[in-house]
C-alpha positions as a Markdown table, in Angstrom:
| # | Residue | x | y | z |
|---|---|---|---|---|
| 1 | Unk | 0.1 | -0.2 | 0.1 |
| 2 | Unk | 1.2 | 3.6 | -1.1 |
| 3 | Unk | 2.5 | 5.7 | 2.1 |
| 4 | Unk | -0.3 | 9.0 | 2.5 |
| 5 | Unk | 0.9 | 11.8 | 1.1 |
| 6 | Unk | 2.2 | 15.6 | 2.9 |
| 7 | Unk | 2.1 | 18.3 | 0.2 |
| 8 | Unk | 4.1 | 20.9 | 1.8 |
| 9 | Unk | 3.9 | 24.4 | 0.7 |
| 10 | Unk | 6.8 | 26.6 | 0.5 |
| 11 | Unk | 9.3 | 23.7 | 0.2 |
| 12 | Unk | 12.4 | 25.5 | -0.1 |
| 13 | Unk | 11.8 | 27.9 | 2.7 |
| 14 | Unk | 12.8 | 27.8 | 6.1 |
| 15 | Unk | 10.1 | 26.3 | 7.4 |
| 16 | Unk | 8.3 | 24.5 | 4.3 |
| 17 | Unk | 11.9 | 22.8 | 3.7 |
| 18 | Unk | 12.7 | 21.7 | 7.4 |
| 19 | Unk | 9.6 | 19.8 | 7.1 |
| 20 | Unk | 10.9 | 18.5 | 4.1 |
| 21 | Unk | 13.9 | 17.2 | 5.7 |
| 22 | Unk | 12.7 | 16.0 | 8.7 |
| 23 | Unk | 10.0 | 13.8 | 6.7 |
| 24 | Unk | 12.5 | 12.7 | 4.4 |
| 25 | Unk | 14.5 | 11.9 | 7.7 |
| 26 | Unk | 12.2 | 9.5 | 9.2 |
| 27 | Unk | 14.0 | 6.6 | 9.4 |
| 28 | Unk | 10.2 | 5.0 | 9.2 |
| 29 | Unk | 9.0 | 7.2 | 6.2 |
| 30 | Unk | 5.9 | 7.2 | 7.5 |
| 31 | Unk | 4.6 | 9.6 | 4.6 |
| 32 | Unk | 5.7 | 10.8 | 0.8 |
| 33 | Unk | 6.4 | 14.2 | 0.5 |
| 34 | Unk | 5.3 | 16.5 | -2.1 |
| 35 | Unk | 7.2 | 19.1 | -2.1 |
| 36 | Unk | 5.8 | 22.3 | -3.9 |
| 37 | Unk | 8.1 | 25.1 | -5.5 |
| 38 | Unk | 7.9 | 27.6 | -8.1 |
| 39 | Unk | 11.1 | 27.0 | -9.1 |
| 40 | Unk | 11.2 | 22.9 | -9.7 |
| 41 | Unk | 14.4 | 23.4 | -11.2 |
| 42 | Unk | 16.2 | 25.4 | -8.6 |
| 43 | Unk | 19.2 | 23.4 | -6.4 |
| 44 | Unk | 17.6 | 22.9 | -3.8 |
| 45 | Unk | 14.5 | 21.7 | -5.3 |
| 46 | Unk | 16.7 | 18.9 | -7.1 |
| 47 | Unk | 18.2 | 18.1 | -3.7 |
| 48 | Unk | 15.0 | 17.2 | -2.9 |
| 49 | Unk | 14.4 | 15.3 | -5.5 |
| 50 | Unk | 17.1 | 13.6 | -5.1 |
| 51 | Unk | 16.4 | 12.6 | -1.9 |
| 52 | Unk | 13.2 | 11.1 | -2.2 |
| 53 | Unk | 10.5 | 14.0 | -2.7 |
| 54 | Unk | 8.0 | 14.5 | -5.9 |
| 55 | Unk | 8.7 | 18.3 | -6.6 |
| 56 | Unk | 5.8 | 20.0 | -8.3 |
| 57 | Unk | 5.4 | 23.5 | -9.8 |
| 58 | Unk | 2.5 | 25.3 | -8.2 |
| 59 | Unk | 2.0 | 29.4 | -6.6 |
| 60 | Unk | -0.2 | 30.3 | -3.9 |
| 61 | Unk | -1.3 | 33.0 | -6.4 |
| 62 | Unk | -2.7 | 30.5 | -8.9 |
| 63 | Unk | -5.8 | 28.8 | -7.1 |
| 64 | Unk | -5.7 | 26.0 | -10.0 |
| 65 | Unk | -1.9 | 24.8 | -9.5 |
| 66 | Unk | -2.7 | 25.0 | -5.5 |
| 67 | Unk | -5.3 | 22.6 | -6.3 |
| 68 | Unk | -3.5 | 19.9 | -8.8 |
| 69 | Unk | -0.7 | 20.2 | -5.2 |
| 70 | Unk | -3.2 | 19.2 | -3.0 |
| 71 | Unk | -4.8 | 16.5 | -5.4 |
| 72 | Unk | -5.2 | 12.6 | -3.6 |
| 73 | Unk | -2.8 | 14.0 | -0.5 |
| 74 | Unk | -3.5 | 13.2 | 3.2 |
| 75 | Unk | -2.0 | 15.9 | 4.9 |
| 76 | Unk | -0.3 | 19.7 | 4.2 |
| 77 | Unk | 1.1 | 21.7 | 5.6 |
| 78 | Unk | 0.3 | 26.0 | 4.4 |
| 79 | Unk | 2.6 | 28.4 | 4.9 |
| 80 | Unk | 2.8 | 32.1 | 3.3 |
| 81 | Unk | 5.8 | 34.2 | 3.0 |
| 82 | Unk | 4.8 | 38.2 | 3.7 |
| 83 | Unk | 8.1 | 39.1 | 3.2 |
| 84 | Unk | 8.1 | 38.2 | -0.4 |
| 85 | Unk | 5.6 | 41.0 | -1.2 |
| 86 | Unk | 5.0 | 42.8 | 1.8 |
| 87 | Unk | 1.3 | 43.1 | 1.5 |
| 88 | Unk | -1.1 | 42.0 | 4.3 |
| 89 | Unk | -4.3 | 41.5 | 2.2 |
| 90 | Unk | -2.3 | 39.6 | -0.2 |
| 91 | Unk | -1.4 | 37.1 | 2.5 |
| 92 | Unk | -5.0 | 37.1 | 3.2 |
| 93 | Unk | -5.8 | 36.1 | -0.4 |
| 94 | Unk | -3.0 | 33.3 | -0.3 |
| 95 | Unk | -4.3 | 31.9 | 2.7 |
| 96 | Unk | -8.5 | 31.8 | 1.2 |
| 97 | Unk | -6.5 | 30.4 | -1.3 |
| 98 | Unk | -5.2 | 27.6 | 0.3 |
| 99 | Unk | -8.0 | 26.7 | 3.2 |
| 100 | Unk | -11.1 | 26.3 | 0.0 |
| 101 | Unk | -8.2 | 24.2 | -1.7 |
| 102 | Unk | -7.6 | 21.9 | 1.1 |
| 103 | Unk | -11.2 | 22.0 | 1.5 |
| 104 | Unk | -12.0 | 21.1 | -2.2 |
| 105 | Unk | -9.1 | 18.3 | -1.8 |
| 106 | Unk | -10.3 | 16.5 | 0.9 |
| 107 | Unk | -7.4 | 17.0 | 2.9 |
| 108 | Unk | -7.2 | 14.6 | 6.1 |
| 109 | Unk | -4.9 | 16.5 | 8.6 |
| 110 | Unk | -3.7 | 20.1 | 7.4 |
| 111 | Unk | -0.8 | 22.8 | 9.5 |
| 112 | Unk | -1.4 | 25.9 | 9.0 |
| 113 | Unk | 1.5 | 27.7 | 10.7 |
| 114 | Unk | 0.3 | 30.6 | 11.8 |
| 115 | Unk | 0.6 | 33.9 | 14.5 |
| 116 | Unk | -1.3 | 35.9 | 16.8 |
| 117 | Unk | -4.2 | 38.4 | 15.5 |
| 118 | Unk | -2.6 | 41.1 | 17.9 |
| 119 | Unk | -5.7 | 43.3 | 17.2 |
| 120 | Unk | -7.2 | 40.1 | 19.7 |
| 121 | Unk | -4.9 | 41.6 | 22.4 |
| 122 | Unk | -5.3 | 45.9 | 21.4 |
| 123 | Unk | -7.5 | 47.8 | 18.7 |
| 124 | Unk | -5.6 | 48.8 | 16.1 |
| 125 | Unk | -6.3 | 52.7 | 16.6 |
| 126 | Unk | -2.4 | 53.7 | 17.0 |
| 127 | Unk | -2.8 | 54.4 | 20.7 |
| 128 | Unk | 0.1 | 52.1 | 21.2 |
| 129 | Unk | 1.6 | 51.4 | 18.3 |
| 130 | Unk | 1.0 | 52.8 | 14.7 |
| 131 | Unk | -1.5 | 51.1 | 12.3 |
| 132 | Unk | 0.1 | 49.5 | 9.2 |
| 133 | Unk | -1.8 | 49.2 | 5.8 |
| 134 | Unk | -5.0 | 50.6 | 7.0 |
| 135 | Unk | -6.1 | 48.1 | 9.8 |
| 136 | Unk | -3.2 | 46.1 | 10.9 |
| 137 | Unk | -0.9 | 46.2 | 14.2 |
| 138 | Unk | 1.6 | 43.9 | 12.9 |
| 139 | Unk | 0.7 | 42.7 | 9.6 |
| 140 | Unk | 2.2 | 39.7 | 9.0 |
| 141 | Unk | 0.9 | 38.8 | 12.2 |
| 142 | Unk | -2.8 | 40.0 | 12.0 |
| 143 | Unk | -3.7 | 38.3 | 8.8 |
| 144 | Unk | -2.2 | 35.5 | 9.7 |
| 145 | Unk | -4.4 | 35.1 | 12.8 |
| 146 | Unk | -7.2 | 36.5 | 10.6 |
| 147 | Unk | -7.2 | 34.1 | 8.1 |
| 148 | Unk | -8.6 | 31.5 | 10.7 |
| 149 | Unk | -11.9 | 31.8 | 9.8 |
| 150 | Unk | -11.3 | 30.6 | 6.1 |
| 151 | Unk | -10.2 | 27.1 | 7.8 |
| 152 | Unk | -13.1 | 27.1 | 10.0 |
| 153 | Unk | -15.3 | 28.2 | 7.0 |
| 154 | Unk | -14.5 | 25.7 | 4.9 |
| 155 | Unk | -13.9 | 23.1 | 7.7 |
| 156 | Unk | -11.1 | 21.9 | 7.1 |
| 157 | Unk | -9.5 | 19.6 | 9.5 |
| 158 | Unk | -6.8 | 21.7 | 10.4 |
| 159 | Unk | -3.6 | 22.0 | 13.4 |
| 160 | Unk | -3.0 | 25.7 | 14.0 |
| 161 | Unk | 1.0 | 26.0 | 14.8 |
| 162 | Unk | 2.6 | 29.0 | 16.5 |
| 163 | Unk | 6.3 | 28.7 | 15.8 |
| 164 | Unk | 8.8 | 31.4 | 17.2 |
| 165 | Unk | 11.3 | 33.9 | 16.0 |
| 166 | Unk | 14.0 | 31.9 | 14.3 |
| 167 | Unk | 17.9 | 32.2 | 14.8 |
| 168 | Unk | 18.5 | 31.7 | 11.5 |
| 169 | Unk | 17.4 | 35.5 | 10.7 |
| 170 | Unk | 20.7 | 36.6 | 12.4 |
| 171 | Unk | 22.4 | 35.2 | 9.8 |
| 172 | Unk | 20.2 | 35.9 | 6.9 |
| 173 | Unk | 17.6 | 38.5 | 7.5 |
| 174 | Unk | 20.0 | 41.5 | 9.1 |
| 175 | Unk | 19.4 | 40.8 | 12.6 |
| 176 | Unk | 23.4 | 39.9 | 13.6 |
| 177 | Unk | 25.1 | 42.6 | 14.9 |
| 178 | Unk | 26.8 | 45.6 | 13.6 |
| 179 | Unk | 30.5 | 46.9 | 13.2 |
| 180 | Unk | 29.7 | 50.3 | 14.6 |
| 181 | Unk | 32.6 | 53.1 | 13.8 |
| 182 | Unk | 34.6 | 52.8 | 16.8 |
| 183 | Unk | 34.7 | 49.1 | 16.2 |
| 184 | Unk | 32.2 | 48.1 | 19.3 |
| 185 | Unk | 29.4 | 45.1 | 17.9 |
| 186 | Unk | 26.5 | 46.0 | 19.0 |
| 187 | Unk | 22.6 | 44.0 | 18.4 |
| 188 | Unk | 19.8 | 45.6 | 18.0 |
| 189 | Unk | 16.3 | 44.8 | 19.4 |
| 190 | Unk | 13.2 | 46.6 | 20.1 |
| 191 | Unk | 12.0 | 44.6 | 22.8 |
| 192 | Unk | 12.9 | 45.9 | 26.3 |
| 193 | Unk | 14.3 | 43.3 | 28.7 |
| 194 | Unk | 11.8 | 40.8 | 27.6 |
| 195 | Unk | 12.1 | 37.2 | 27.3 |
| 196 | Unk | 11.3 | 36.6 | 23.8 |
| 197 | Unk | 10.6 | 32.8 | 22.4 |
| 198 | Unk | 13.4 | 31.7 | 19.8 |
| 199 | Unk | 14.6 | 28.4 | 17.8 |
| 200 | Unk | 15.7 | 26.7 | 15.2 |
| 201 | Unk | 14.6 | 26.6 | 11.2 |
| 202 | Unk | 14.4 | 22.6 | 11.4 |
| 203 | Unk | 12.8 | 22.7 | 14.8 |
| 204 | Unk | 9.5 | 23.6 | 13.3 |
| 205 | Unk | 9.8 | 20.9 | 10.6 |
| 206 | Unk | 10.4 | 18.5 | 13.3 |
| 207 | Unk | 7.6 | 19.5 | 15.4 |
| 208 | Unk | 5.4 | 19.8 | 12.0 |
| 209 | Unk | 6.5 | 16.1 | 11.4 |
| 210 | Unk | 5.5 | 15.2 | 14.9 |
| 211 | Unk | 1.6 | 16.9 | 14.7 |
| 212 | Unk | 1.3 | 14.7 | 11.5 |
| 213 | Unk | 2.7 | 11.8 | 13.1 |
| 214 | Unk | -0.2 | 11.8 | 16.0 |
| 215 | Unk | -2.9 | 12.3 | 13.6 |
| 216 | Unk | -6.5 | 13.2 | 14.6 |
| 217 | Unk | -5.5 | 13.8 | 18.6 |
| 218 | Unk | -4.0 | 17.5 | 17.4 |
| 219 | Unk | -6.8 | 18.7 | 14.7 |
| 220 | Unk | -8.2 | 21.9 | 15.5 |
| 221 | Unk | -5.7 | 22.1 | 18.3 |
| 222 | Unk | -3.2 | 25.2 | 19.0 |
| 223 | Unk | 0.0 | 24.5 | 19.6 |
| 224 | Unk | 2.9 | 27.0 | 20.1 |
| 225 | Unk | 6.6 | 25.4 | 20.1 |
| 226 | Unk | 9.8 | 27.4 | 21.2 |
| 227 | Unk | 13.3 | 26.3 | 21.7 |
| 228 | Unk | 14.3 | 29.1 | 24.8 |
| 229 | Unk | 13.6 | 32.2 | 26.2 |
| 230 | Unk | 15.9 | 34.6 | 25.9 |
| 231 | Unk | 16.4 | 38.5 | 26.1 |
| 232 | Unk | 18.3 | 40.6 | 23.9 |
| 233 | Unk | 20.9 | 40.7 | 27.1 |
| 234 | Unk | 21.0 | 37.0 | 26.8 |
| 235 | Unk | 21.6 | 36.9 | 23.1 |
| 236 | Unk | 24.3 | 39.5 | 23.3 |
| 237 | Unk | 26.3 | 37.5 | 25.8 |
| 238 | Unk | 26.0 | 34.2 | 23.9 |
| 239 | Unk | 26.9 | 35.5 | 20.6 |
| 240 | Unk | 29.9 | 37.6 | 22.4 |
| 241 | Unk | 31.3 | 33.8 | 23.2 |
| 242 | Unk | 30.4 | 32.5 | 19.6 |
| 243 | Unk | 32.4 | 35.8 | 18.1 |
| 244 | Unk | 35.2 | 36.2 | 20.3 |
| 245 | Unk | 34.2 | 40.3 | 21.5 |
| 246 | Unk | 32.4 | 41.8 | 23.3 |
| 247 | Unk | 28.7 | 42.3 | 21.7 |
| 248 | Unk | 26.7 | 44.9 | 23.7 |
| 249 | Unk | 22.4 | 45.1 | 23.0 |
| 250 | Unk | 21.1 | 48.2 | 22.2 |
| 251 | Unk | 17.5 | 48.3 | 23.5 |
| 252 | Unk | 16.2 | 50.3 | 21.0 |
| 253 | Unk | 12.9 | 52.3 | 21.4 |
| 254 | Unk | 10.3 | 50.8 | 18.9 |
| 255 | Unk | 9.5 | 54.4 | 18.2 |
| 256 | Unk | 13.4 | 54.5 | 17.5 |
| 257 | Unk | 13.5 | 51.3 | 15.6 |
| 258 | Unk | 10.7 | 51.9 | 13.8 |
| 259 | Unk | 12.4 | 55.5 | 12.1 |
| 260 | Unk | 15.5 | 53.7 | 10.9 |
| 261 | Unk | 13.9 | 53.5 | 7.6 |
| 262 | Unk | 14.6 | 50.4 | 5.9 |
| 263 | Unk | 11.9 | 48.2 | 4.1 |
| 264 | Unk | 9.9 | 46.3 | 7.4 |
| 265 | Unk | 11.1 | 48.9 | 10.0 |
| 266 | Unk | 7.5 | 50.0 | 11.0 |
| 267 | Unk | 6.5 | 46.5 | 10.9 |
| 268 | Unk | 9.4 | 44.2 | 12.8 |
| 269 | Unk | 9.2 | 47.7 | 15.1 |
| 270 | Unk | 5.5 | 46.9 | 15.6 |
| 271 | Unk | 5.8 | 42.7 | 15.5 |
| 272 | Unk | 8.5 | 43.2 | 18.4 |
| 273 | Unk | 6.8 | 46.0 | 21.3 |
| 274 | Unk | 3.7 | 43.6 | 20.4 |
| 275 | Unk | 6.0 | 40.8 | 22.3 |
| 276 | Unk | 7.4 | 43.2 | 24.9 |
| 277 | Unk | 4.3 | 44.4 | 25.8 |
| 278 | Unk | 2.6 | 41.2 | 25.9 |
| 279 | Unk | 5.3 | 38.9 | 26.9 |
| 280 | Unk | 3.2 | 37.1 | 29.6 |
| 281 | Unk | 0.5 | 35.4 | 26.8 |
| 282 | Unk | 3.1 | 35.5 | 23.7 |
| 283 | Unk | 5.6 | 33.3 | 25.9 |
| 284 | Unk | 2.2 | 31.7 | 27.4 |
| 285 | Unk | 1.4 | 30.1 | 23.8 |
| 286 | Unk | 4.9 | 29.3 | 22.9 |
| 287 | Unk | 5.0 | 26.8 | 26.0 |
| 288 | Unk | 8.8 | 25.4 | 26.6 |
| 289 | Unk | 7.4 | 22.3 | 28.5 |
| 290 | Unk | 4.9 | 21.3 | 25.9 |
| 291 | Unk | 7.6 | 22.0 | 23.5 |
| 292 | Unk | 9.4 | 19.3 | 24.1 |
| 293 | Unk | 6.8 | 16.6 | 25.0 |
| 294 | Unk | 6.3 | 17.2 | 21.0 |
| 295 | Unk | 10.2 | 17.4 | 20.2 |
| 296 | Unk | 12.6 | 15.9 | 22.4 |
| 297 | Unk | 15.6 | 17.2 | 20.9 |
| 298 | Unk | 14.3 | 20.7 | 20.3 |
| 299 | Unk | 17.5 | 23.6 | 20.1 |
| 300 | Unk | 18.1 | 25.5 | 22.5 |
| 301 | Unk | 21.0 | 28.9 | 21.7 |
| 302 | Unk | 23.9 | 27.4 | 22.7 |
| 303 | Unk | 23.4 | 24.1 | 21.0 |
| 304 | Unk | 22.1 | 25.8 | 17.8 |
| 305 | Unk | 25.0 | 28.2 | 17.8 |
| 306 | Unk | 27.4 | 25.0 | 18.1 |
| 307 | Unk | 26.4 | 24.4 | 14.4 |
| 308 | Unk | 25.7 | 27.9 | 12.9 |
| 309 | Unk | 27.2 | 30.8 | 15.1 |
| 310 | Unk | 30.2 | 30.8 | 12.5 |
| 311 | Unk | 27.9 | 31.5 | 10.1 |
| 312 | Unk | 26.4 | 34.5 | 11.6 |
| 313 | Unk | 27.9 | 37.8 | 9.5 |
| 314 | Unk | 28.9 | 40.9 | 11.3 |
| 315 | Unk | 27.3 | 43.6 | 9.4 |
| 316 | Unk | 28.2 | 47.3 | 9.1 |
| 317 | Unk | 26.5 | 50.0 | 10.7 |
| 318 | Unk | 25.6 | 52.8 | 8.2 |
């Protein structure tokens, strides 16, 4: 009998790629993997095919291609990438496409990689932070949380997976230390002394694999995952050890961070302010004990640094 198929969207991205590796690395190979990409001829896609995945072409802006990618699948990992286009409304449209296609395909178990809709904690009225894109506090969070209604309306058997910020952003997303004019290394985040949940991107994939393995028991559950809660001071201290020189944490105010002016500064400033202002609720969603019950080997920061610390770039401050 053929194995049940998991269709993985974002298969060449951080989250989807982690799940593809986790599914293919499962010694018992419980599931067959259908890896969805817009570039099936890319080196990453070819590597997945070589490892045993079925690589298929689809674009979540094209409903017909999404439907084809889901046909005959048992499960689906559904994820959108706000940072490709930075439009919350477009992300909502993509989520609707995914939910509708999952329902039409009769998916038995979907995982929606999501975030909090921050407007359930504070209204988008500009009183605490700027309103962005007309009606959002944190567009990249709020759209994903708002999209939950699509899955409910379509009656998709879904698990809502709440990842944490991943440490790979220190490598690829420009969040690493900056070299100042005087030679000092500085780490800048606008979340004060708050503890922030972090994790390794690959651990998102392993957690998702475990959710699929547990099947119906986790359908309609909301599950948050994190490897460790860290303050900016904690991050700077451990980075100092890895880099061999002191890294100073600059707890910049959210207003000053938003004023830096780089693409996404306001979105990130609002996001980190939300995590700071609602630290208890945000951490509680990503309970460390439950995370380790799902994925006992989930990495903490020091473990992740052992493998990846040498890859963290040091950028020159503007």
